[in-house]
VOTORMI-92195 format. One record per residue: residue in one letter; x, y, z of N, C-alpha, C in turn. Coordinates in steps of 0.2 Angstrom, whole numbers, padded with zeros to 4 digits, always signed. Layout:
<pts>
AXYZXYZXYZ ...
</pts>
This chain:
<pts>
M+0295+0550+0385+0296+0557+0386+0302+0559+0381 S+0300+0563+0376+0305+0566+0372+0310+0571+0374 V+0315+0570+0370+0321+0575+0373+0317+0583+0375 D+0314+0586+0368+0311+0592+0369+0309+0592+0376 D+0303+0588+0376+0299+0588+0383+0303+0587+0390 E+0307+0585+0390+0313+0584+0395+0315+0591+0396 R+0318+0594+0391+0322+0601+0391+0317+0606+0394 D+0311+0607+0391+0306+0610+0394+0305+0610+0400 R+0304+0604+0403+0302+0602+0411+0308+0604+0414 L+0314+0603+0413+0320+0604+0416+0320+0613+0417 I+0319+0617+0410+0319+0623+0410+0314+0627+0417 S+0308+0625+0414+0303+0627+0420+0305+0625+0427 R+0308+0619+0428+0310+0618+0435+0314+0623+0437 I+0319+0625+0433+0326+0628+0435+0323+0636+0437 G+0317+0637+0432+0315+0645+0432+0311+0647+0439 E+0308+0641+0440+0304+0640+0447+0309+0641+0453 L+0315+0636+0453+0319+0637+0459+0323+0643+0459 Q+0324+0647+0453+0326+0654+0453+0322+0658+0456 R+0315+0659+0454+0312+0663+0458+0310+0661+0465 N+0312+0655+0468+0311+0654+0474+0316+0655+0477 L+0322+0656+0475+0329+0658+0477+0329+0666+0478 G+0326+0670+0473+0325+0677+0474+0321+0678+0480 R+0315+0673+0479+0310+0677+0486+0312+0676+0492 F+0317+0670+0493+0319+0670+0499+0325+0675+0501 L+0329+0675+0496+0333+0681+0498+0332+0689+0499 A+0326+0689+0495+0322+0695+0495+0318+0696+0503 Q+0315+0691+0506+0313+0690+0513+0318+0690+0517 R+0324+0689+0517+0328+0689+0524+0333+0694+0523 R+0334+0697+0516+0338+0703+0517+0337+0709+0521 A+0344+0711+0524+0345+0717+0527+0342+0722+0524 P+0341+0728+0528+0339+0735+0523+0345+0735+0517 S+0341+0735+0512+0347+0737+0505+0346+0743+0504 P+0352+0746+0500+0352+0751+0497+0346+0753+0491 L+0345+0747+0489+0340+0747+0483+0333+0751+0486 F+0331+0748+0491+0326+0751+0495+0326+0757+0499 D+0332+0758+0501+0333+0766+0504+0333+0771+0499 T+0334+0770+0492+0334+0776+0488+0327+0779+0486 N+0327+0785+0484+0322+0788+0484+0321+0789+0475 L+0323+0785+0471+0324+0785+0464+0317+0781+0462 T+0314+0784+0456+0309+0780+0453+0311+0774+0449 M+0306+0770+0447+0308+0764+0444+0313+0765+0437 R+0309+0771+0433+0313+0773+0428+0320+0775+0428 Q+0321+0780+0434+0327+0782+0436+0332+0776+0438 L+0330+0773+0441+0334+0766+0443+0336+0762+0437 K+0331+0761+0433+0333+0757+0426+0338+0762+0423 V+0338+0769+0421+0343+0772+0419+0349+0772+0421 V+0350+0771+0429+0356+0770+0432+0359+0764+0431 M+0356+0759+0431+0358+0752+0430+0359+0750+0424 L+0356+0754+0418+0360+0753+0411+0365+0755+0410 L+0366+0762+0414+0373+0765+0414+0379+0761+0417 A+0377+0758+0421+0381+0754+0424+0384+0748+0420 Y+0381+0747+0415+0384+0742+0410+0386+0743+0404 R+0387+0752+0404+0389+0755+0397+0392+0761+0400 D+0397+0763+0396+0401+0768+0399+0397+0775+0398 S+0393+0776+0394+0388+0780+0392+0382+0779+0387 A+0377+0784+0386+0372+0781+0383+0370+0789+0380 S+0368+0788+0374+0362+0794+0372+0356+0795+0374 G+0354+0800+0373+0346+0802+0376+0341+0798+0372 Q+0344+0796+0365+0340+0793+0360+0341+0784+0362 D+0346+0782+0365+0348+0775+0367+0343+0774+0374 L+0343+0780+0377+0339+0778+0384+0333+0778+0382 A+0331+0782+0377+0324+0782+0376+0321+0775+0373 H+0324+0773+0368+0324+0767+0365+0324+0761+0371 H+0328+0760+0376+0328+0755+0381+0322+0756+0386 L+0321+0762+0387+0314+0763+0393+0308+0763+0388 D+0308+0764+0381+0302+0763+0378+0297+0770+0380 V+0301+0775+0379+0298+0781+0381+0300+0788+0375 G+0297+0793+0375+0300+0797+0371+0306+0802+0374 L+0309+0805+0369+0315+0809+0371+0314+0815+0377 G+0308+0818+0378+0306+0822+0381+0307+0820+0389 T+0303+0812+0389+0302+0809+0396+0310+0808+0397 V+0315+0807+0394+0321+0804+0397+0325+0811+0398 T+0323+0816+0395+0327+0823+0397+0324+0822+0405 G+0318+0823+0406+0316+0824+0414+0319+0819+0418 I+0319+0813+0416+0321+0807+0420+0329+0809+0421 V+0334+0810+0417+0340+0812+0417+0341+0819+0420 D+0337+0824+0420+0337+0830+0423+0338+0828+0430 R+0332+0824+0433+0332+0823+0442+0339+0818+0444 L+0340+0814+0439+0347+0811+0442+0352+0816+0441 V+0353+0821+0436+0357+0825+0438+0357+0828+0445 G+0351+0830+0447+0350+0833+0452+0351+0829+0459 H+0351+0824+0458+0353+0818+0462+0360+0818+0464 G+0364+0820+0458+0372+0819+0458+0374+0813+0456 L+0368+0809+0452+0370+0801+0450+0373+0801+0442 V+0370+0805+0439+0373+0806+0432+0375+0813+0430 T+0379+0813+0425+0381+0819+0421+0380+0819+0413 R+0379+0824+0411+0378+0825+0404+0386+0828+0401 R+0387+0825+0394+0393+0828+0392+0393+0827+0384 E+0397+0831+0380+0396+0832+0373+0400+0825+0371 D+0395+0821+0364+0399+0816+0363+0405+0818+0357 P+0410+0815+0359+0416+0819+0354+0417+0816+0347 N+0411+0812+0345+0411+0811+0339+0406+0814+0336 D+0401+0817+0339+0395+0821+0337+0393+0827+0341 R+0395+0832+0340+0392+0837+0345+0386+0839+0347 R+0382+0836+0342+0374+0838+0342+0372+0832+0348 V+0376+0827+0350+0373+0821+0355+0376+0824+0361 R+0371+0823+0366+0375+0823+0372+0374+0816+0375 R+0379+0815+0378+0381+0808+0381+0379+0809+0389 V+0376+0803+0392+0374+0803+0399+0379+0797+0403 E+0382+0798+0407+0386+0793+0411+0384+0794+0419 L+0386+0789+0422+0386+0789+0429+0392+0792+0432 T+0390+0796+0438+0395+0800+0441+0398+0795+0446 S+0403+0798+0450+0406+0791+0455+0401+0790+0460 A+0396+0796+0461+0391+0794+0466+0386+0789+0464 G+0384+0790+0456+0381+0784+0453+0384+0777+0454 R+0389+0777+0452+0394+0771+0454+0394+0769+0460 T+0394+0772+0465+0395+0769+0471+0388+0767+0473 L+0383+0770+0471+0375+0767+0472+0374+0760+0468 V+0376+0759+0464+0376+0753+0460+0380+0747+0463 E+0387+0749+0465+0390+0744+0469+0387+0741+0475 R+0384+0747+0478+0381+0745+0485+0376+0741+0484 I+0371+0743+0479+0366+0736+0477+0368+0730+0476 A+0373+0730+0472+0375+0724+0469+0379+0720+0474 D+0384+0724+0479+0386+0721+0486+0382+0718+0491 A+0376+0722+0492+0371+0719+0496+0368+0712+0494 G+0367+0711+0487+0365+0705+0485+0370+0699+0485 L+0375+0701+0484+0381+0697+0484+0382+0694+0491 A+0381+0699+0497+0383+0696+0504+0379+0691+0505 D+0371+0693+0504+0367+0687+0505+0367+0681+0501 F+0370+0682+0496+0371+0675+0490+0377+0672+0494 R+0382+0676+0495+0388+0673+0499+0386+0669+0506 H+0383+0671+0509+0379+0668+0515+0376+0662+0513 L+0372+0661+0509+0369+0655+0506+0375+0650+0504 L+0378+0652+0500+0384+0648+0497+0389+0645+0503 D+0389+0648+0509+0394+0647+0513+0390+0640+0517 S+0384+0640+0516+0381+0634+0519+0381+0627+0515 L+0384+0626+0509+0386+0621+0504+0393+0618+0506 D+0392+0612+0505+0398+0607+0505+0403+0608+0498 T+0410+0608+0499+0414+0610+0494+0413+0606+0487 Q+0410+0600+0487+0409+0597+0481+0403+0600+0478 T+0398+0602+0482+0393+0606+0478+0395+0614+0476 L+0399+0616+0480+0402+0623+0476+0406+0621+0470 R+0409+0615+0470+0413+0614+0464+0408+0614+0458 D+0402+0611+0459+0397+0608+0453+0394+0615+0452 A+0392+0619+0457+0389+0625+0455+0394+0630+0452 L+0402+0630+0453+0405+0635+0449+0405+0632+0440 S+0405+0625+0440+0405+0622+0433+0399+0624+0430 V+0393+0624+0433+0388+0626+0430+0387+0633+0429 M+0389+0637+0432+0389+0645+0432+0394+0648+0427 T+0400+0643+0427+0405+0646+0421+0401+0644+0415 R+0397+0638+0413+0394+0636+0407+0389+0642+0406 I+0385+0643+0411+0380+0649+0410+0384+0657+0409 E+0388+0657+0411+0392+0662+0409+0394+0663+0402 A+0398+0657+0401+0399+0658+0392+0393+0657+0387 A+0388+0654+0389+0382+0655+0385+0380+0662+0386 T+0379+0665+0391+0377+0673+0391+0382+0676+0386 V+0387+0675+0386+0393+0679+0382+0391+0677+0375 A+0391+0671+0373+0389+0668+0366+0382+0672+0364 L+0376+0673+0367+0371+0675+0367+0372+0683+0365 D+0375+0686+0369+0376+0693+0368+0379+0695+0362 R+0384+0690+0360+0388+0691+0353+0383+0691+0348 Q+0379+0684+0348+0375+0684+0343+0369+0689+0343 D+0367+0694+0348+0362+0698+0348+0364+0705+0347 A+0371+0707+0347+0373+0712+0346+0373+0714+0340 P+0371+0722+0338+0370+0723+0332+0376+0723+0327 
</pts>
């Protein structure tokens, strides 16, 4: 077996394990704030996108959602109505409106993330210390690769 074949096989198996882990955590999860929300998928995408950015313009959101600016306006209007986002003028260009999370929006994102972390922590608690050390080592390398890819993909 060539090195490339082995790498492909290992990557496929890791992907399969990740899917299985996701299924396991999803089926045993206590009620999640993700499922308690009345947001549409597009609204949730905007909230999650804004959680990783300080703010975004309507054009940015339209690009990431692959929809028109009019559609983004409706999505943002509804999120403003839910009290999850706010609009403000861009300090560098008064023609541009920036969308950002409100404290309620940040709280929703934190509650969703915390629910997932609680389940994952419960799983990690069942592992022995050496396995946790090994997992930390691997996850640290994955994080470094993520940072490198993010820098490489940045415009």
